[in-house]
Each structure stands twice: as structure tokens, then as C-alpha cells.
Phi, psi and omega in degrees: 000123188298315178300322179296321178298317181297316177305316182296320180301310182298325170301314184294327178285335183100147181296326179270052181296156178286167177303317183290327179291319180295320175301317180296318178295321175302320177299318184291320180296321179296318178297319181295322177288325182283320195255007182230157176262122188234147171279167176298328179295324180291320183292315189257020178282089180294337178295330187259334185259115177275322179215152181200156174281122185254332177227153165225130181236115188062244172244022180256127181261152176242123183267153170308321178294328175301315182291320178295321180294319175295325180295313180295321175297320178296320178297317183296326182268357181075023181278135177251145184262143171283120181085196183289118184298329176300340176254320184294319183296303180302326178294316180299317178296320180300315180297322174299321179292327178300316177295321183289324178296318184285331178298318182297318176297320181273009179054043173288130187242149173228131183275160177299326180294321176297318179299311181302315183299315178298317174302315180297318181298321176292322178291319175299321174300314176300320182295322180295319181293319187267340176110335177192164178298321184293317183296322174297315182292323179292321179290320183268354179057035183213150173280164178301321178296321177295319177300315177304314180300315183289335184272346188306304184294319178299316182285331171299313175298316177302318179291322176296320175297316181291323178294325176292321172299318181292327176295319184294324187253008191299336183264000180275127179224165174227147180262165173308319180300315181298321179294313179300318179293326179293317185267350187295331183253006182281146174297156184300320183291353180257000177279137183307139173260122182265115180287169180298133178231142178228158170242134186233132171252143177229153166239128183235146170236134176266122181302138185285139174268131183294148181300323175305319178290321175296320180295321177305311179298314181296321176300321179294319178292322176295321176296321179298316180298315177298321177296317178293316183296327178279352180081015178289329179204180179258156176302313185300320181294313177302319181298315180300321187280321196234345185292139180266016170261096190300332184285325181260340184302319179297339177258026178070028180077012185280131172251130178290175182309124190217139175285161183298323182292346183266358185247162172299132186310311182298317178300311184299317183303320182280315184300318186282351176270348178290141180236334186245113180302339181282346184255152178253142187289168171292171178288134182239132180260129176232176175297349183259349181143214182237137188235155154240148190233142169235130179286140172251310182192154174241138181219104181063239184256023175237155183232149170239130186207172172243157173210158171241127184246132171235140183249119173302144176275137176260134183276159176295327179297321179296319181296317178296325177291321179288324177296320174301313184293324176294322176295327176290323177296314181300323175296321177297323178294318179297326179276009174063028171289327174198173185264163176296322177304312181297314183292323177294324183287325189255334184255326190296144176272350188274105183289341180286337185242333188305321180284357181238035177062028180081004182291118177292140180255132175269104185254118181221185183293337184266356176142206187225133182206161177268001183264134177234142162278153188304321183288348182268348177284151170303140190311312185294324179289318179300319181296321180286312188282348184301324180257008184275157174264155180302131181089351184276146178252134184284165163287161181295150174210166178248154176204167176260118185280186187291345180265003176081018179258145176281125177229157178253145195216141160240145183235148170242127177278106190280315181208154173215131172241112182291161184298145182194164167286139182297143177229155182295325183288315185265336186224043180303316180303316180300317180284330173297316180300323179297315180291321182292322180295319180296322183291320181293316177303318178295320182295316183294318177302317179292328177296316180297319182298318178290324183295326183295341178289337188249335187276150175284127174228131175225134177226156178303144180306325185294350179262357185289338178268002183289151170263105187264158175295325181248141175272146176114356171297320185267119183270000000 
């Protein structure tokens, strides 16, 4: 029985199979469904089948595991489905596949740079939520690089879907009259509620690491290189024992095949110039610390290597010195010796805000803005600005930035808008966005309904009795 053979293959690969393994399994499953004659017992023997293709939209397959993954994510986020989740979840995935199928037809493209930027935004968002890079890696039991690799294909598809949707609705607009007409007869409780939003500027200083500490770290890395070169031990063993990259240390420092764009530039420049697996790189400094690298293999434009990371320790004295300097800078600003904008542009170490006068950017899946809800700010910043007045500068405090480094900060509360019901005069853009979103949503739904008349759809028989949002899935 072909499906049973596929189940054995999937078990052998492990439930947490890689993307390429899952694609291979998907191809085998599709072949099995298309080219064999099966009884209902063969198809529905859940005890034997770990994964299977349940829908096909165009040439895009939907796996049973895709549905289960979305179900688990929805449960974790407290999302409730309209209707039967066993029907609503696969239909929602199928709609996304419909956009992906059309994107391929229309030759919609996403660059590696765009994918990398979206992945970094998501990772930085997680870091802000959990507190530090190390905590994130410990919680997910993976290095940032492993997360980036696993997220790549999913974020590529997401961006292609979003670009396809944007293309569909690019000509839809609304006028001020449309906005007024939409809201004029709505009851008050239907008008959007705008939560408290703030804009925050920061100046950061990174506490200096003593030269002796940097030399200590480099000496340790040189000793590791010598021990491997003399044959006393292996690079992988030393990585497991001493590397401070928790995600890769358990794998002997190993990074799977990775493109240059997914690596720190300094790390990539050295790693991609390695040619001899028996030799170890020079010491490399990145924003995460100091590394030595060993080549494992090169495959096209990707590299597989091992690394050992050591992080210099910052002393309490260095932290206090940075905080004292920031407090002095804050006093000078209060005394009008220079402005916060000028200090942020010329003094701050934070390259993400320095070029924008220290103004923090709220980067999320929906875009980029300078306005934050309090819960979207880094915890340390939110705690400080919560009780501040507009224009006030905080005392210095320390926090862990998105790169996992301890930094010292002073903050200026640039603006605060307390929670309120939206009004045309104060929140026109918010209200316009509501009307525009509804028009675009209506247009997209009509497009999906029309598209279903022409696209190839095949689904497992057990979904044919479902009550779907869209007509036309069942051919």
C-alpha cells in the first residue's frame, strides 16, 4: 500500500522534518494519490498516515500538517473560527494558495533582500516581546540563524501573497466624502476605538568592554584553534562545551546550508572565503561577539560551517559610567546647551534610530510607523515612559537591545495621544483606512469567488460536506 510506505518514510525523517524533506514527502504523496487506486480504508487510515495532501489549488498542495499547524497557532493566540474549524481552516489556507497560484501566473517576484528584511522584522519583534536574543533562542531551542532558515520559504510565500493582493486592489481609492458618508449614520459604538499611542526618542550608549576582556576572549579562541590543529580534540566538541551561541552549541556549532544574505556581513565575508575544511578561520568580530569558523561544505551559493561564539563581558562599572554620561547629556539638553535631536544624531550608538534623531520605529507585520501602543514598546522603555509627560527626558536606564546587547538609554516622550473614539477632525487617516480596508476586502472576496470558477481544485472527499464561505470549491 503506497500511503503506508509514505507514512514509514515520514516517520523515518521525523515529525519535525525540514522544508526540503516535507517538499519531497509532498511530491511522493501527490504521486501516490494520482497514480494509485485506493480504497476508503487506505485513504482514511489515520493510524498509518502521518501527513497527506488534503487539497490542491492550482498546482499548490495543502497538507494535513498545514491545517494542524494553523489550528495550534490559532489556539495559542485565542482565535475563534466562524463555523466548523475542520472546514474553515483548510478553506482559509486554500484561499492563500489561490493568491499564491495567481502570483506565479502573474510572475510576481520577491527578492532575497525583501525576505531577509521581513524575517528580521519578525525576529526583532519576538526579541522585543521576550526580552533578549538569548531568551528567544533558549525558548525556541534554536539559534537565530536556524529560525531564519526555517522562516525563509514561509515568508517568501507570505510576501508573494501580499504583493498579489496589493496588485489586485492598487486602483481602489476612497474620497473624504466616502469616509464621511460611511461614518455619519454609524452608532457611536461602531466607530473605531484608538488606543493610547506614544512616540519615543532615545539616545543609547553601549558600555565599553575593557581591552583586557577582549584579549581574554581572543586568547581563548586562539587556544581552541591550536587544540584542534594539534589534533587534541574536534572543533565540534569545543563548540558544544564553550560556544555561547545556545542554538548551535548543542549541534557542535553547526550552521546548515545558508546564503550570504542570511548571515552577519562580517561573518559571511570570512566564512565564504574559507576553502579548506581542515583549517580554522581567523577571529571574526560581529555585533554578537567574537567567532572562529570551520568550513564543512559549499553548495552553490550556500555554505555549511561550524562556529564558536564568545561574548566579552561588560562590567557593572562600565554600565554605571555609561549611565552617568547619559544623565550628564540629559542635563545639558534640559539646560538648552543642545537639543535631544542633535545629541541623538551625533552621540547615540543606536544605528537604527540615530539617523532619525533617535525616533524609535515600530516595525510589525503590518508596516513601519513611529507610533507605539504601550504594549508594543520594549518593556524597559514602556516602564519608563508610562509616567512621563510629553517633552520630558528620563533618567538613564539599561536594557537589552534587539541584538542581545546590554545598552544604556535615556528617553524623550515626544508625543502621547490618549485612548479615544476616532473623530473625522483628529483621526481622519484612521477612519479613511477603515473604509478603504472594507472596500478592498469586498473587492478581494469578489475576485476569489470569480477565480474559483476557473482554477483547478481537488479536495479530499471528507471535506465535500463542509459549509464553506465561498461557493465553487467543490467541482
